[in-house]
N, C-alpha and C positions, 0 to 999 in steps of 0.2 A: 130862611134858606141861604146856603152856602153856593156859591158856583164860580168856577173856574175858568174865564174865557178866554181863550188864544186865536183871533181871529182875523186874517188880513180880510179887507172890504173893499169894493174896486167897482167901477160903473166905466162900462165900455160903449163903444160906440159902433154904429155901422155893423150892423151882422147879417144884412141881406135875408138871402132864403130861410137861411136854417133858424134864424132867430133865438140864435144862443146869445145872452146877456150876462157874464159874472163867471164864476169857477167855481171848485170843487175841492173836497177834501178826500185827503186818501183814507180809506175805511180798512187800514193794514189788520187790525185786530179783532173785524166783524166774527160772527158765527162763522161754525163752519161749512163750505161749500153745500149748495142747493142745486139739485138739479135743475137746467133752464130747458123751459119748452122751448118750441120753435113756435115764434109769432106769426099770427097771420097780417096780410097786408094788401091793405085797400087797392084797387086796381088804377091805379094812374101811374104809369111809369115805374113802380117797383115789384123788385120781384114777389110772385105769389106763392105762398107755401099751401102743400095740402094738406093742414090742420086748422083747423078752426078753433081760436082759445076764446072761452067767455070769461072778461076781466072783472073782477069781484073788487071792487073798491068802496071802503066803508067812507062816510065823512062824519064829522065828528061834528053835531049839530048843538048837542044838548048843553056841551062844556066849552062855551068858545073861549075861554079864556086859558085854557092848558096853553102849556109852552112848553118845549124842550129847553128846560133851564130857564137862563134869563136873558131876554132878547134885545134888551134896549141897549142902544150905544152907549158906552159909557167912557171915562175922559183916557181911560186905557185903550181904546178902541180908536182907530184910523180910517178915515174914509177916501180911497183914493179912485181920481179920474183919470182914465186913462187914455190917450189919444187913440183915433180910431186903426183899427187896423194892427195894433198891438197884442201881442198873444197875453192870453192871462196867466197865471201862475195859482196852482192850487192854495188853499185855504189849509192853515193849519188846522189839525183836530181839536177840534172842545170837547174835554171831558167837561159834564154836568151832574149835578145831583137834584133831586127834587123830592117835596114829599108826593108826589103824586106816582104810584107804582111802576105804572107804565116807563114812567121816566127814570126810574129808577135805576131800572135795568137795562133801558138804553146809553151804554157806553161812552159811544163814539157818534159825533152828528158830523157832517158834511154840510158847511154854510155857502148861502149865495147872497150876494149882494145888488140890489139893481138902482139904478134913478128913472123914474117914470118919466112919461111927454110932458108933464105938466107938475114937476114937482113930487117932492116927496120919493119915500124908498118902499120898496120892497123887499122884505131878506125871507128866505127861504132856506128850512133846515132838513136834510133827510138822514133817517139813520134806519137801523135795524133792530128788530125786536122779535121774539118769539116766533121766527121764521116769515116774520111779513117786514113790507118796509113802511114808514111812517113818513111823512112829508107834512113838516107844519111851514105854513103863508103866514105872514102876518106884515102888513103896510102901514105905516107911519110917516107921517109929517102931511100925509094926503090931503089936500085943499079943495074940499067938496062944497062947502057952505055951510051954512048954519041951520039949524034945525034939529029937532031928537030923533028923529024918523028918517035920519039918514042910511042907507042901507048899501052894502058893496056885495056885487055877485063875482064871481073868481067863474069864467066861460074858459074849458079847459077840453084838453085830449091827449092823446099818447100816438108818438110814430116811432119810428126805427130808422128806414131810408130815406124818407122825404118828409122835410118838415112842410111842405105844403098841402099835405094829406093826412088827415089822420086815420087810424086803423079803429075798427068797430069796436065799442067797448061792450057790447049787449047783441049777441047772438040772435035773439029774437026779433029785436026791433031796429037791429045794425046801427044804433047812433052811435055817431064819431065824436059827441062834444056834451060835456055834462055842465049844469051851472050849479054851482056850490055856493051858498051865502057864507059872506066874511060878517061878523059880526065882533061890534064893538065892546074891547074890555074895559078894564078898569083903568089903563091909560090910556085910553082913548086911541087903541091902536084896533085895526080890523084884523082878525086871524082867526084861522081853522085849520084842521087837522084831515089828511088824506092818508089810508091805509092801503095797501096795495101784497098781495099775496107775491112771495119770492118766486116764485116758479112762474110768474108771467113777466120777470126781468130778464135781460136787459131792455131798457127802451127810453123816451124821454120825454117829460111832461111838459107841455107846451100849455099856455094859456095866455088871456088879457083880464082886462077887469072892467065891470061895466056897472056906475052907480043906477039903482033902481029909479032915483030923482031925475036922468035926465037921459039916461039911457047912452050916452056918451061912450064910445070903449077906447080904453087907457091902456098903455102898451108903453113899453119902453123908450126913454129918450129918443131912439133912431124909430121910433114907431114900426116897429116889430114885437113879437113875442117874446112872453118872460119863458126861458126855454130851460131844465137841469135835467140831467141826468138820474136816472132811476135803476140800481141794480149794477151800477158800474162806476169807475171813476176816470177823471180826467188821466191819472196815471202818469209815470215819468217820462221826457224826453231820451233817458239816459238807461242802460246802454240801448242802443239800437236794435232791432229784431226783436226776438221774444226771449224774453227772462222771467224767471219764476222767483216767486216771494217764499218767505218762509210759511206763512199762511196757506199756502199754496195757489194765490191768485195770481195772473197772468198778465204781463205786462207788455203792451204791443207799442213798438216805436218805429216809424218809417219815413223817412226822408221824400220830401217832396217840395221844391222851391215854389215851383209856376203853378202847379196845381190851387183851382180856387177852393175845391173840394176833395175829400177823401174819405173813403167808406170801407168800412173792415167787413169782409164777407167770411161767413162761416159757414163749414159744411160737415153735415153728419154722416154724409156719404161721400167717399170718395168716387163712386161712378153716377153720382148725380151730377146733370148738367147746370143746376143750380142752386144757388145758394141755401141753405135752412134758414139763415139769418143776414141780416144787412144791418149794419149800426154807421149813419150818417156822422162821423166826428166833423164836431164845430168847430171852426177855425179859432176861436177864442177861448173855450174851456178846453180843447184836446190838441192845442197847438203851440209848441214852443218855438219861435223862431222859426225854421224849416223844416221842423221834426212833426209830423200827427203823433199821438199818441191815445193810448186809453189803457184802463188796466180792467179786467173783468174778474171776478169771482169764480163763477160757474160754468167756466165753456168746457168743462170734462165732457159734456155730452156732447160737443160737436169734436171731428177728427183733423179739420183741416183748417187753411186761413189763406185768404188773398187779399187783395186791396183792389178796388178802383179808384181810379184818379179824373176828377171830374171836371171840367172846363180848364182855364187858364186866367193866371192872373193879369196877363198880357194879350189883348185881343187877336194880335198878330201870331199869337204860339196857340191859338186855338186847336188848328189841325193836327198838335201833338199829342191831344189829349183824346184818347176814345172811351168815353163815359162807361160803355158796354162791357167791355174788357177785363175780366179779372187779372191782375199782376199778381207772380209769385214776388214775397218778400226776400229780396236781394241776402239781409241776414239771416233766412232760416235755415237752421241746424240740419235741420232732415226734412227731405222733399218726400214727395211720394208721385206717383204718375195718377193725374186727372184724364178724365175723359170729355173730350171736345165737343161743345154742342155741334154737330155737323150743319144746325140751321144756320146760327150766327158765325161759327167759329171763333168766339170771342175769349172762350174759357183757354187758360194757360194748359202746356204740357204737364206742368209741375204745380202743386200747392206746396205750401209749409206745415206740416204735420205737428199737431198741438199737442207734445211731448218732451221730455227730458232727452237727451243724448242718454244712450244707455249706460250704463256705472261701469266702469272697469278696472281691474285690478293691474295696477302700473308698480306694484309695490315692490317688484322682484328687477326692474326692467333699468339697467344700465346701458349707458349710452356709450357706443365707444370714444366717441369724442376723437378722431384720429387728424392728424395734421395733412393739412393738402395734400403736401407732396409724399405722404405714404399711401395715396389713394390708387386703386386700381377701379375706376368704372366701368361696369355693365350697363348700358342703357336696354330696358327690356318694355314692351308694351304686354300689358298685364294680359290681357284678351287672348294675344297673338300666342303668348308663349305657352300655353298649354291648353288651348282651344282643338287643336288635333286629337284625332282618336290615338295618335303616336304616343299622345303622352302617357297612355293608359289610367288615365284619373278618370275618377268617379263623374259624370255628367254633373253632379250638382256640385262639384268642385273645379270643373275644366273653366277655364278664361277667369278663373277668380283670384283674389288676394289668398284663399285657402289653395288653390293649386300651385301656386307661385312658391308657396313655403314647402308643398311636395319635390319641390324641384331644387331646393336646398343643396345637396349635394352637387350639383351641376355649379354653383356658382364659388364652392369650394374647390372644385376639380379644377375649375379655371386660376383659382389664387385669388378669385375679386374679393374685394371688401366694402365696396359700395356699389348699390343699384341703383338706376337713375331710371325711375317711372315716367315713362311719357303720360302726359295729362290725362289725369284720371277726373277730374273735373266732368258732372256732367255735361253732355254736349248735343251740338246738331247731328243727327243720325247722317242726314244726308251729305254732309259736309267733313265730317271726323270732329276726332276729339280737341283738335286745335281750334275749333269755333264754340268755345263754352257757353252755357247759359246760366251759370251758378258759380260761387266761388269757395264756399262754406262745409261743401260736403262731397265726398266720393260718391260717382256715378252708381247708383242702384245696381247696374248690368256687371258690378265687380263683384258683388254679394250673391250668397247662394238665395235661389228662387228669386233673383231682382227685389229681394229685401233692402228698403231704405237703413232700417236699423242694424241688421245682418250685414249688410255691407260696411257699416262703420265699424262694428264690433270687430267684423274678420281683418279688416285694413288694420287695427291695433295689432290683433293677434299676428300679423305678420310681423308688422312693426318688432314688436316684441321677440319676436322669435328671431328674425335675423340680428338683432342686437346682440343677443344670446350665444350669436355665433359669431361676433364681431364684426357686422356688416351693417355698414351704415345704410340709411333711405333718404336719398335725394329725390324731389319733385320738381318737374317741368311745370312751370305755370304760365299761366298765358292771361294776360291783363291789359293787354292793349286793344282787343276787339272782343266782340261775343258774336253769338250766333244770328242772325240777321233777324229772327224772331224767337219769341219766347224768353228772350233773356231781359234786359234792364229798360229796354223798348217802352214806351208809355208812360213810365214811372216821373220821370224829367227828363226829357231829352236833350234840353239846351244844358244842363248841367252835366250828367253822364256823358253825353257825346260831342264828336265834333261835327257840330252844323252847319259853320259857316262854308259857306257855298263857295268861297272864294280860297279855302285851302287846298282845294285839289284832294282832300283825303275823302276815303268813303266813309260819308258820315252818318250811313245806316249801320255800320256796326262797329265806326270807329272810338274807342274809349277815349276823353278827354284826360287823360292821366294823372294830369297835376292841377285838375280841378279839385280846390278840397276836399267835397265830396266822394270823388272819385281816388285820391291818393289816400282818403280815411277808410276806404273799403279793402283796398289793397292792403295796409298795413294792418287792420282787424284780421282780415284773413289769414295772411301770413302767420300773423301771432296764434291763431286758433290751431292752426295746423301745427304748428311748434309744442303748444301748451296742451291741446287735447289729442293730438297724433305722436307727438316726439319724432316728428320730423326732423332730418339734421342738416337738410339745404335745400335750397331752391335753385332751380335752372330758369332764367326769363326768357322764353320764346320772345323774339321779334321785341329786345329790349330796347333797342334803337329807337324805338317810338315813345319810349318812356321818357327820352329829352326833351320831345315837342312840347311845346307851347299850345295854345288853345288854337292859335292862327296857323299852325303847321311848322314855324320856324324851329331851330333848335337850339338849347338852353344852356348855356353854361355852366348853370348848377341848381339843373330840374330838382323840382321840390320832394318828388316822390322817393328819386335816385338817394338824394343826402339822406332825408328821413330814412330808408331802410338800412345807409350807411351808417348811422348814427343810434340805431334804436338797440338799447342794451339787453332787450331779449336774443336778439340776435348774434350777440356777442361771440358764440362759439357756432354759430351756424354757417354752413357754406354759402356764399351767395353768388350765383354765377350769372353772367349776361350771355345770352345767344341772343346773334341779331338778326337770325333767320327769320324772315317773314314768312308767314306759311298761305297768305292769298295773294304774294307776288313769287313764292318758291321759291326764293333767293337769299342769299345772304347778304347784310350792309356793311358794309367796311366803314366803321366809325369809332372817332376818339371818344371813347367811352370815359366818363368823369367816374372816379373810382373811391375817391378817400381813404386809399391803403386797406378797403373790405371788397370792392369788387373783383373776382375772377371773371374772367371771361374764356366760353368756346372761341379755339383759334381758328380760325376759318384760313388766316392766311398759313397756317400749318397746314392743312390741308389740301389746299393748292400747290402751295409748294412743291412738296414732297412730290404728289401726284406726278405734276411736272418733269420734277427730274429723273424720277424712275420710268418716265416713258422715253426719256432721253433729251430730254429738254430742259430749259433754267440754268440758272447760274449757281455757281457753286459759293458762293457767299450767301446765296437766298438757304441753301442747304444749309451751310454752318448755322445761320443764325437760329433756325428752327431747331437744331439739335442741340444746341446750346438755349434753348429757354426764351425765343422770340424777345431778345433785351429791346430791339425798336418799339415793341407794344409795351413791354413790362418793367422795364428800366426804373422809371421815375416813382420811386415808393414801395413796389411791390416784389416781383421776383418770378422765379421761374416756375413756381407751384400754382402762380393763382393762372398757368395756362392750361385749359382741359384742350388735349391735344384730341385729334380723331381723325381717320382716312375715311371713313363711312359714317354715313348717318342715316334717321330713319325716313331721307326722303331722297332722291338722287338714285343713284346706282349702289347696289349692296356691290359688298367686295368681290366675290367671284363674277359677278357681271362686270365690274370697272378692269379686268384682264380681258373679256372676251367680247367686249362692244364697243365700239367706237365709230359710228356712223354721224353721218352729217350732221342731223339732229343734236346728236350727242356732245358737239363739240364745248359746250361750258364744262362738261364733266371731268374734263381734261383727262379721259380714258384712252386706253389702249387695247388692243385685241391681239395681241401678240402677234397678226400675222394672217388672222382667218378671222370671218365677223360671225361671232353666234358660236351654238356647238360645233365640234369639232371631233374627229376621230386620228388626227396625227399627231403622233406621239409627239415630235418637235415641238409643235406650238403648245402640248397638252402640260410639258415638261418647263416650257416658257411661261406659261402663264400659273404654274405651279410655284416657279421660282419667283414670279412677281408677287402671288400673293404673301410668300414668307417674310420678300423684302418690307411690305407694306408693316406686317406685324411688326416685325425687327425694328424696322426704323421707329415705328411708335412707342417701344417699350424700351429703348435706348436715349431717347431726346428726353431731355430735362424737361417736367410738368408732367400733368397728371394724364395718364394712356386712359382713352374711354374707348370700348369697344361698343360694337351695336351687333342687338340680337340678330342670330342666323349665321353671322360670317362666320363662325366656327364649323358649321357645318355646310358650305356652303351652297345658302339658301340662295335662291335666283329670282328677280321679277322676270325674266326673259326680255331684260335688257330696254323696261320701263324704268320711264325717274319717279313715276307718280307714288303718291302715298299710299293710296287703296289698293297699286299693285303688289304690296308686300303682303306674303303669304303665312299662315300660323307657320309656327316654328316644326320643324318634321324632324322629332325626337329620333326616327330609324336611321336618319342621315349621321346621326353620331357615332354609330356602328360601323360605318365604310370606311375605306382607306382613307379618303381624306379628311373624315371627320375624326378619326382615331389620333392622325398626324397632329392636324391642326390643333384640337383641343390639347395635345401633348406640348407640343408649341408652346402655346401660348402659355399653360402652366409651366413650363420651365422658363420664360422670360419673366414671368409674375416673380419666380422663386428668385431668379438671378438679381432681379431691381432692388428686391429687399434683401438678398446675401449680400450685394454689393452700393448698400444704399448712400456710402460714402461717396459714389462717384456720379449715381445714376439719381437719387432721392437725396434733392436738396431743396431749399428752400430759399438759396441767394444762388446768384450766378457764381460761375468758374474762377477761378484766380487765373490771371494770365500765367504764373509759372505751373498751374495745374494741366493746361492743355497745349500740346503740340501738333500742327497741321501738317499736313503732309500730300503734295503732289505723288505723280507719277517717281517712282524711282528716287525718292524721296527728295524731289526736288519743293520747292514751294509752290502751293497751288497757285493757278493762274484765276484769280477770283473773278474775275470778269468776263472773262474769254468763254463764249457760248457752246465750244466747239469742244471746250473741256468736260469730260463725263463720271472721271475717277478723284475720289477725296478719300483722305485717310487722317484720323486723328489718335493721336495718343493723350488718354485720361490717367495723370499720374497723382500717386497717393501723395499726401502734406507731406510726410515722413518717409523719408527712405529706410525700406527694412536694414535692419544689422542683427546681430549676434543669431544668426540662423545656426538651426540644428534640427536634430529629427524632431526633436519634441516641438518644434513651432511649425509644422507642415501648413497649418492652417492660414498663416501668413497669405493676404493676397496681396499680389501686386499691381502695377500698372495695367491698363487696358488700351488694347488697339482696335480699333473699329473701322474697318474702309468698306468703301460704297463704289461699286464699277456700275453705270447706267449704260454703259458701251454694247457695243455687240458683237465685241471681240475681248480675249481675254485679258490679264494684265499680270505683267510681272511685278510683285511687289516685295520689295526691300525691308525687312521689319527693322524697328529700331533696338538698340542695343539694350539688353537687360543688367541688372546688378548680378555679380557673379554669384555663384550657386543658384540661380534661376532662370527659367526657362518658358517660352511662351509656347503656351497651350490653347491648342483651338478647342472653341465652345460652340462657334456656330459657324458654319459654311452654308449657305441657302443654297449651293448649288451641286450639292450631295445628295444622292439618294438616301431615302426614308430608310431606317432609323438613325442613321448617320450624321443628319444636317445638324443635330443639336445633341451635346453633351457634355456632361460633368465630370466625366470621366476619359477626356481624350488624351492621346498619347502626344508627348511633345514635341513641335514642331521643330526640327532638326535642319531640315534642305532649306536652303536661302537658295534664290528669292521664291515667295510664295507665290505659286500660281494660281490666280482669282479668276474664273470662269466670267463670260459676260454674264450683265444682267443678276449680279450676286452681291450679296454682303458677306464679311466675315466678322466674326468677334474673336479676338486672342485675347488670353488673361496672362499675367508673367507668376508663374508659383515657381516654388521649390523644385529643384530637380535635383535627384540623385543619378551620379554618375554608375 
């Protein structure tokens, strides 16, 4: 007989309760999947099943010399002795042939090698043939004394989730162990073969040896049982999560450094409170470093899965693990709702689903890949956008990604070319979407019928549709904290969370972002959204916490921020830092390390513009924001890295910003324009309307990326409340009101203006000194630091003077004159001189009534000086003038 033997041999120490010693091969080309029937469990701490299985095992006694190929250790084999608690690596597969017909059909064998407590070796080979698992046990070099009548017994049983308690092997006698003789073969080795039905797997075979002459029990060198997996393989530590092989087998990989044990829980019914099967992963066979892993052929009869972490490697961390709680795999790509056990409350809200992600056709998708300075962003809450009945969308699409697609025309009417989706991760329903439970999938609530697979397909359809209309999709992501329960808690809190009581951080849900495993989760999540969902960019909520170390201090080179900046996959992806902290409901001003990649939500822009337009603040602050916030973005970036906003999804919406300013709203820098709350006074209403126009005007004429907030275009109000929960669903009927019509029209006009005058309003680099002139009142230099000055004007000048004017060059556009008057009185404005043949044309005057306050076809301004009303802004453009 010829044999090809490729096998690694190992002897391991200190197995503890599980009794595992050795390692298994990867059976990746075995026969097709066979259904797994849920196993019964003994009542000794493990979960019981409602089904009872009779185990059929055949023992080969008549031919004790049968072997799977040649098992003796030759000169090409190595025996490796590993230190205690060193994770084992899988053996290579052994291809073997034999004259035995049974062995000839067995194409692959997983081999395990053990050392006994009295010397000698035990070799176990596991293979599959004709729908059965064959286990060959061979003992060699065992000193049992002299004599011809020496015999050796194999005392064995099987278990799944509790190695200290075997499962019944016979439903009638409830026997839990069987004695099988091992007989000597021609090579003076003791051997025999066991067979198991494939439908009974997966389980562990656990045994010890007992010589009949002495009755002494022989175990491995750590005095625990020999143990090997039957019906599943050790698997691979990479990739993390659930992955599928070409042969249909599933690999599970799960990180937990400090857990002493890990149990894979499989469910055949998502409404069941108990797993149908639990597999106790052995720390030597099923663990590599900090990764627990296993591979199953036939898990297709199960629907979902989770994990239980048992005990702690360090005694002082024992309270960090709840052995009864089933945990969601952080890397699950599809999650489903589970039913919590009302008695123990130990099950999670979510379980990972045992299926591949739905196939999606991206063949015609073309990413817009817009330059950042060209963006006009609309921040939107997917559910609130179309949840209201006024959206006139079918109930199955309302509040979902599909509903957002149906309102595509609204984005186009506004001139928006990027939507920023508020966080869509599965979240804590009590605290809202900024307290996520998971990072690799959209929440089921945004899909039809709350279906996880449908939600994944739906968001992909949405992204593809928006891309086809030239609109990019950006996501808000939250990686600095999670929900207070049902997220990563219980997996490995010392690694995932900031658990040090000296940091002053909320250790219950604050993630340790710069820990290697958390950094890996963040990068893998981002890469998954880019590759699988074609997302164009990310806005990182509470980004300042990404800069913290485990101890809470700020790092000059935080690893996770640097890794994101230099990841080649994100080279064309927008990366935006937003330092707003949802837990404290405030934005933190932090010098963010950017590596010329990170853009930022510009909180200073918001505060300085609000301050100026309510009659406070300095002209120098206004000028800095108008010109792209050089104090923040001048070191290697530019104005395109400034994402400017006036309002956002927390705090006061735009209409409330000019209607409420009570004492508790001091931090909002709002102004009620003369009366608190709703009013019927025409003067106050006109002033509020002007202020709303002023805010939008400043947002669009400033260098940087304008970010609109959902609902501001139709006057959505929260009644003066700043809480996130006070925001209401979008009222589509409000778009047809006078306010909605003129405001949406004004936004559309400003978007077109930015595009048409991209030479001055959409710049990646800062304006040159020769391209801008500043004016105070009456053309005097501005008094930059005088808080009593409320007027500022600027002339934006084209790079080259217009020459060779003719009637055929009427499209030539000249300089732009922009002025801001935050005072309560009018201002007489002397306009700068323009080249001969040109005149100033008024495009915007926020003090004029609708529809005249903005126009592309205004008459030239002949009269000087220009009378500018209080609390207003103007924009004039130098164009060809025919006398």
